[in-house]
GUDREN-771885 format. One line per field, with one value per atom (N, C-alpha, C, O): y, z, x; residue number from 1; residue in one letter. Coordinates in nm, 4 decimals, decimal comma. Example, Ala and Ser with C-alpha at 12.3 -4.5 7.8 and 13.67 -1.06 7.14 Angstrom:
// residues 2
yy (-0,5690  -0,4500  -0,3300  -0,3319  -0,2250  -0,1060  0,0030  0,1138)
zz (0,7800  0,7800  0,7800  0,8465  0,7080  0,7140  0,7870  0,8039)
xx (1,3190  1,2300  1,3200  1,4236  1,2850  1,3670  1,2900  1,3409)
i (1  1  1  1  2  2  2  2)
aa (A  A  A  A  S  S  S  S)
//
This chain:
// residues 67
yy (10,5990  10,6678  10,8134  10,8408  10,8983  11,0369  11,0588  11,0446  11,0939  11,1124  11,2252  11,2267  11,3219  11,4251  11,3772  11,4429  11,2584  11,1937  11,1581  11,1851  11,0942  11,0614  11,1817  11,1851  11,2892  11,4067  11,4687  11,5112  11,4755  11,5386  11,4575  11,5125  11,3257  11,2405  11,1761  11,0577  11,2459  11,1909  11,1241  11,0181  11,1707  11,1009  10,9583  10,8684  10,9351  10,8056  10,7099  10,5913  10,7718  10,6940  10,6782  10,5939  10,7620  10,7578  10,6199  10,5682  10,5580  10,4283  10,3166  10,2248  10,3348  10,2357  10,2594  10,1630  10,3788  10,4109  10,3540  10,2946  10,3737  10,3279  10,1682  10,1083  10,1079  9,9603  9,9044  9,7962  9,9853  9,9400  9,9713  9,8902  10,0881  10,1222  10,1424  10,2554  10,0372  10,0355  10,1149  10,1562  10,1337  10,1972  10,3564  10,4310  10,4007  10,5497  10,5939  10,5274  10,6957  10,7436  10,8373  10,8861  10,8568  10,9487  11,0906  11,1601  11,1281  11,2601  11,2651  11,3617  11,1571  11,1540  11,1579  11,2287  11,0815  11,0803  11,2135  11,2486  11,2889  11,4218  11,5146  11,5989  11,4994  11,5873  11,5502  11,6376  11,4265  11,3819  11,4496  11,5056  11,4445  11,5059  11,4847  11,5751  11,3579  11,3245  11,3553  11,3208  11,4207  11,4706  11,3484  11,2834  11,3200  11,1964  11,2199  11,1260  11,3348  11,3643  11,3445  11,2910  11,3851  11,3729  11,2247  11,1813  11,1452  11,0076  10,9385  10,8518  10,9750  10,9157  10,9451  10,8555  11,0718  11,1103  11,0321  10,9886  11,0154  10,9423  10,7974  10,7396  10,7373  10,5982  10,5780  10,4875  10,6695  10,6630  10,6765  10,5981  10,7773  10,8008  10,6860  10,6486  10,6331  10,5325  10,3972  10,3228  10,3663  10,2318  10,2211  10,1099  10,3329  10,3348  10,2857  10,2201  10,3167  10,2770  10,3911  10,5057  10,3588  10,4523  10,5250  10,4775  10,6385  10,7070  10,6192  10,6159  10,5450  10,4621  10,3493  10,3145  10,2975  10,1904  10,2420  10,1771  10,3590  10,4168  10,4434  10,4143  10,4988  10,5241  10,3927  10,3881  10,2872  10,1558  10,1088  10,0605  10,1204  10,0712  10,1514  10,0947  10,2841  10,3655  10,3243  10,3117  10,3047  10,2582  10,1293  10,1185  10,0302  9,9117  9,9329  9,8678  10,0247  10,0561  10,1219  10,0904  10,2111  10,2765  10,1743  10,1877  10,0714  9,9667  9,8927  9,8591  9,8677  9,7900  9,8734  9,8188  10,0004  10,0770  10,1343  10,1846  10,1314  10,1925  10,1173  10,1738  9,9900  9,9072  9,9441  9,8868)
zz (10,1778  10,0671  10,0605  10,0789  10,0352  10,0134  9,8737  9,7760  9,8620  9,7286  9,6527  9,5301  9,7170  9,6515  9,5518  9,4523  9,5844  9,4974  9,3643  9,2569  9,3753  9,2545  9,1780  9,0591  9,2388  9,1714  9,1037  8,9886  9,1749  9,1168  9,0023  8,9160  9,0029  8,8955  8,8133  8,7803  8,7831  8,7272  8,6010  8,5771  8,5140  8,3887  8,4152  8,3378  8,5192  8,5509  8,6006  8,5679  8,6842  8,7496  8,6697  8,6997  8,5687  8,4846  8,4285  8,4330  8,3739  8,3130  8,4165  8,3852  8,5376  8,6454  8,6825  8,7137  8,6817  8,7134  8,6012  8,6286  8,4797  8,3655  8,3668  8,3335  8,4059  8,4146  8,5231  8,5107  8,6334  8,7459  8,7101  8,7387  8,6490  8,6256  8,4687  8,4200  8,3981  8,2581  8,1886  8,0733  8,2600  8,1925  8,2048  8,1506  8,2739  8,2772  8,1390  8,0801  8,0925  7,9537  7,9650  8,0730  7,8608  7,8535  7,9005  7,9727  7,8578  7,9021  8,0547  8,1178  8,1144  8,2606  8,3248  8,4227  8,2674  8,3313  8,3159  8,4048  8,2145  8,1942  8,2977  8,3555  8,3205  8,4183  8,5628  8,6495  8,5885  8,7166  8,7539  8,8628  8,6608  8,6729  8,8049  8,8633  8,8529  8,9783  9,1017  9,2103  9,0896  9,2062  9,2616  9,1880  9,3833  9,4480  9,4518  9,4258  9,4814  9,4880  9,3512  9,3392  9,2514  9,1098  9,0728  9,0052  9,1173  9,0933  9,1607  9,1006  9,2852  9,3581  9,2820  9,2598  9,2425  9,1648  9,0347  8,9977  8,9673  8,8387  8,8539  8,7736  8,9570  8,9867  9,0200  8,9695  9,1108  9,1417  9,0206  9,0030  8,9374  8,8214  8,7138  8,6576  8,6867  8,5919  8,6317  8,5536  8,7585  8,8070  8,8869  8,9212  8,9225  9,0041  9,1396  9,1961  9,1966  9,3347  9,4319  9,3906  9,5607  9,6611  9,6801  9,6322  9,7501  9,7793  9,8662  9,8471  9,9663  10,0499  9,9691  9,9923  9,8786  9,7956  9,7077  9,6944  9,6468  9,5654  9,6459  9,6018  9,7647  9,8579  9,8919  9,8971  9,9146  9,9554  9,8328  9,8489  9,7105  9,5954  9,5787  9,5478  9,6012  9,5901  9,7008  9,6759  9,8159  9,9226  9,8901  9,9163  9,8326  9,7949  9,6786  9,6731  9,5872  9,4800  9,5332  9,4888  9,6255  9,6897  9,7532  9,7405  9,8226  9,8853  9,7841  9,8067  9,6671  9,5674  9,5019  9,4701  9,4813  9,4007  9,4848  9,4303  9,6094  9,6984  9,7026  9,7401  9,6652  9,6731  9,5609  9,5485)
xx (9,8656  9,9223  9,8697  9,7511  9,9587  9,9285  9,8742  9,9477  9,7441  9,6869  9,7498  9,7384  9,8167  9,8866  9,9940  10,0243  10,0501  10,1498  10,0842  10,1380  9,9618  9,8881  9,8596  9,8912  9,7983  9,7649  9,8833  9,8733  10,0007  10,1198  10,1815  10,2499  10,1562  10,2076  10,0916  10,0994  9,9941  9,8702  9,9054  9,8476  9,9936  10,0224  10,0711  10,0384  10,1464  10,1893  10,0830  10,0785  9,9955  9,8896  9,7588  9,6744  9,7467  9,6220  9,5991  9,4875  9,7072  9,7023  9,6544  9,5785  9,7055  9,6653  9,5229  9,4530  9,4753  9,3367  9,2446  9,1402  9,2857  9,2132  9,2059  9,1036  9,3169  9,3179  9,2270  9,1697  9,2159  9,1277  8,9719  8,8838  8,9462  8,8137  8,8000  8,8010  8,7882  8,7999  8,6843  8,6967  8,5765  8,4578  8,4728  8,3912  8,5739  8,5968  8,6479  8,7332  8,6003  8,6398  8,7676  8,8008  8,8291  8,9445  8,8989  8,9704  8,7815  8,7332  8,7223  8,7651  8,6631  8,6470  8,7901  8,8139  8,8802  9,0160  9,0846  9,1622  9,0640  9,1149  9,0530  9,1217  8,9260  8,8584  8,8956  8,8990  8,9225  8,9680  9,0963  9,1092  9,1945  9,3260  9,3917  9,4516  9,3789  9,4372  9,3685  9,4150  9,2566  9,1743  9,0969  9,0228  9,1138  9,0406  8,8959  8,8206  8,8495  8,7026  8,6421  8,5318  8,7098  8,6563  8,6510  8,5577  8,7521  8,7547  8,6391  8,5758  8,6097  8,4991  8,3687  8,2872  8,3505  8,2295  8,2163  8,1073  8,3265  8,3208  8,2900  8,2167  8,3457  8,3125  8,1664  8,1000  8,1165  7,9782  7,8860  7,7927  7,9137  7,8345  7,8433  7,7404  7,9587  7,9817  7,9348  7,8756  7,9632  7,9236  7,8063  7,7662  7,7430  7,6271  7,6456  7,5581  7,7629  7,7958  7,7655  7,7473  7,7605  7,7434  7,8831  7,9861  7,8809  8,0072  8,0982  8,2198  8,0343  8,1147  8,1836  8,2993  8,1106  8,1672  8,2785  8,3823  8,2584  8,3648  8,4864  8,5976  8,4691  8,5830  8,6576  8,7805  8,5784  8,6450  8,7227  8,8348  8,6690  8,7379  8,8745  8,9793  8,8644  8,9902  9,0892  9,2091  9,0407  9,1281  9,2021  9,3219  9,1314  9,1941  9,2949  9,3992  9,2612  9,3552  9,4756  9,5860  9,4626  9,5762  9,6789  9,8006  9,6189  9,6971  9,7808  9,8971  9,7142  9,7891  9,9000  10,0057  9,8795  9,9777  10,0835  10,1817  10,0728  10,1758  10,3037  10,4065  10,3029  10,4247  10,5167  10,6250)
i (1  1  1  1  2  2  2  2  3  3  3  3  4  4  4  4  5  5  5  5  6  6  6  6  7  7  7  7  8  8  8  8  9  9  9  9  10  10  10  10  11  11  11  11  12  12  12  12  13  13  13  13  14  14  14  14  15  15  15  15  16  16  16  16  17  17  17  17  18  18  18  18  19  19  19  19  20  20  20  20  21  21  21  21  22  22  22  22  23  23  23  23  24  24  24  24  25  25  25  25  26  26  26  26  27  27  27  27  28  28  28  28  29  29  29  29  30  30  30  30  31  31  31  31  32  32  32  32  33  33  33  33  34  34  34  34  35  35  35  35  36  36  36  36  37  37  37  37  38  38  38  38  39  39  39  39  40  40  40  40  41  41  41  41  42  42  42  42  43  43  43  43  44  44  44  44  45  45  45  45  46  46  46  46  47  47  47  47  48  48  48  48  49  49  49  49  50  50  50  50  51  51  51  51  52  52  52  52  53  53  53  53  54  54  54  54  55  55  55  55  56  56  56  56  57  57  57  57  58  58  58  58  59  59  59  59  60  60  60  60  61  61  61  61  62  62  62  62  63  63  63  63  64  64  64  64  65  65  65  65  66  66  66  66  67  67  67  67)
aa (M  M  M  M  N  N  N  N  W  W  W  W  N  N  N  N  I  I  I  I  V  V  V  V  E  E  E  E  G  G  G  G  N  N  N  N  W  W  W  W  K  K  K  K  Q  Q  Q  Q  Y  Y  Y  Y  K  K  K  K  G  G  G  G  K  K  K  K  V  V  V  V  K  K  K  K  A  A  A  A  Q  Q  Q  Q  W  W  W  W  R  R  R  R  S  S  S  S  L  L  L  L  T  T  T  T  E  E  E  E  E  E  E  E  Q  Q  Q  Q  L  L  L  L  D  D  D  D  L  L  L  L  I  I  I  I  A  A  A  A  G  G  G  G  K  K  K  K  R  R  R  R  V  V  V  V  E  E  E  E  L  L  L  L  V  V  V  V  D  D  D  D  S  S  S  S  I  I  I  I  Q  Q  Q  Q  E  E  E  E  T  T  T  T  Y  Y  Y  Y  G  G  G  G  T  T  T  T  S  S  S  S  K  K  K  K  D  D  D  D  E  E  E  E  A  A  A  A  E  E  E  E  A  A  A  A  Q  Q  Q  Q  I  I  I  I  K  K  K  K  R  R  R  R  F  F  F  F  E  E  E  E  E  E  E  E  R  R  R  R  I  I  I  I  K  K  K  K  D  D  D  D)
//
C-alpha cells in the first residue's frame, strides 16, 4: 500500500487508525496528520513498543485496510 494515499485522505483513515490504536489521543491524531513516521513515533510513545514493533503493527494495519 502506498502510504501517500493515507496521508492524502487522512480524514477518511483517521477513524480506522483510532479504531486500531485506541489509546492515541485526538491531539496525537491531529499531529500525525497521515504521516507514517509520526504514527510510528506515537505508537512507540503511547504503547512503549520498539520502532520495529510499531512498524510491524502498521504493516499489518496496511494489509487489512488495502482491501
